[in-house]
C-alpha positions in Angstrom: 0.2 -0.3 0.3 1.4 3.5 -1.1 2.2 5.4 2.3 2.4 9.2 2.6 3.2 12.0 5.0 1.0 14.5 6.5 2.3 17.4 8.9 0.1 18.0 11.5 0.0 19.2 15.1 -1.3 17.1 18.3 -4.4 17.8 19.8 -7.0 17.5 16.6 -6.2 14.0 16.1 -7.4 12.6 19.4 -10.4 15.3 18.9 -11.2 14.1 15.4 -11.3 10.7 16.6 -13.7 11.3 19.4 -16.1 13.3 17.5 -16.0 10.5 14.7 -16.6 7.9 17.1 -19.6 9.7 18.9 -21.1 10.4 15.5 -21.7 6.5 14.4 -21.0 7.6 11.1 -19.0 5.2 8.5 -16.4 7.4 7.7 -14.2 10.5 8.8 -13.2 13.2 6.4 -11.0 16.2 7.1 -9.2 18.5 4.6 -5.5 19.5 3.7 -5.1 23.2 3.6 -2.1 24.1 2.1 -1.6 22.8 -1.0 -3.0 20.2 -3.1 -0.3 17.2 -3.1 1.0 16.4 -6.8 2.1 13.1 -6.0 -1.0 11.3 -5.0 -2.2 8.4 -6.5 -3.8 8.4 -10.6 -7.0 6.5 -8.7 -8.9 8.2 -6.4 -9.8 4.8 -5.1 -6.7 3.4 -4.5 -6.1 3.1 -0.7 -3.2 4.6 1.0 -1.6 5.4 4.7 -1.3 8.7 5.5 1.2 8.8 8.6 0.1 12.0 11.0 3.6 13.4 11.8 4.5 16.2 14.5 6.9 18.6 13.5 9.2 20.1 16.0 7.8 23.4 15.3 3.9 22.1 16.1 4.4 20.7 19.7 5.7 22.0 23.0 6.0 18.8 24.1 9.1 17.6 23.6 8.1 13.8 23.8 6.0 14.2 21.0 8.4 16.6 19.0 9.2 14.8 15.3 7.3 11.6 15.9 4.4 10.1 14.5 1.8 9.0 16.8 -1.5 8.2 14.2 -2.0 7.1 10.9 -5.0 7.0 8.6 -6.4 4.6 5.8 -7.5 7.4 3.1 -9.9 5.4 0.6 -10.7 8.3 -1.8 -10.0 11.8 -2.1 -10.9 14.8 -3.7 -11.2 18.8 -4.1 -15.0 19.0 -3.2 -15.6 17.1 -0.1 -18.1 13.9 0.9 -21.6 13.5 1.8 -22.2 14.2 5.4 -25.2 11.6 5.6 -22.3 8.6 6.1 -19.3 11.0 6.9 -18.2 12.6 10.0 -16.5 15.9 8.6 -14.0 17.2 10.9 -13.0 21.0 9.9 -9.7 22.7 10.4 -9.6 24.3 14.3 -12.8 22.2 14.9 -14.9 24.7 13.1 -18.0 23.8 12.2 -17.9 25.0 8.6 -15.4 25.1 5.8 -12.9 27.6 5.8 -12.8 28.2 1.6 -8.9 27.4 2.3 -9.8 23.2 1.8 -7.2 22.3 -1.0 -8.0 18.3 -0.6 -10.1 16.2 1.5 -9.7 12.9 2.4 -11.9 10.1 2.9 -10.8 7.9 6.0 -12.0 4.4 7.0 -10.0 3.7 9.6 -7.7 5.2 12.1 -4.7 3.7 14.1 -2.3 4.7 16.9 0.6 3.3 16.3 3.8 2.4 17.6 7.2 0.8 16.4 9.0 -2.0 18.7 7.2 -0.1 22.0 8.1 3.4 21.2 6.5 5.8 18.9 7.8 6.5 15.2 10.1 9.2 14.6 10.8 10.9 11.4 14.1 9.0 10.8 12.0 5.6 10.4 10.8 7.0 7.2 12.4 7.8 3.8 11.1 10.2 1.1 9.6 7.9 -1.5 11.8 9.7 -4.1 15.5 9.1 -3.4 17.6 11.7 -2.8 14.9 14.2 -1.3 14.5 14.7 2.5 11.1 13.8 3.6 10.7 16.5 6.5 12.2 19.7 4.1 9.5 18.5 1.8 6.3 18.7 3.9 6.5 22.5 5.2 4.0 22.8 2.7 2.9 19.5 1.6 2.2 15.9 1.9 5.3 13.6 0.6 5.2 10.3 -0.7 7.2 8.1 1.9 8.3 4.9 2.8 8.1 3.2 6.3 11.1 1.5 7.5 9.8 -0.1 10.5 8.6 -3.5 9.7 7.0 -4.1 13.1 4.4 -1.7 13.7 2.1 -2.5 16.4 -1.5 -1.1 16.4 -2.3 0.1 19.8 -5.7 1.0 19.2 -7.9 1.9 16.2 -11.4 3.2 15.4 -13.7 1.6 14.2 
């Protein structure tokens, strides 16, 4: 399965997870605001993992700096969004309406809290899918294709 690296900040993932679970809806949808990624699968129906990465500048919690604690399985993506009848829609900063800055929407059917060998994954556990590129430098304004080097990922909890 293809893999991508999504830069984010702590806090909103837990809130998104809780709200999705409480909604009892089949899917989760959330946007990316910075740019439309250029390296996504041609077929919008090809599932892929998206690892949610906390950069050093996105958290004040030193234990979370430069880590990946969660991943989501994306089953579709588009520029318009997904129907609210079957989808819990999580907007940026938990506001209840689109900001108008959404560049792409993701449709998710699974979220996992993960570990590698009983520890949080670190950025160094990943490589950019394009050799010669540094992963953490390419995600400042986009979502980058990656390769997870940890082959021993353990799921601590998941939903649904």
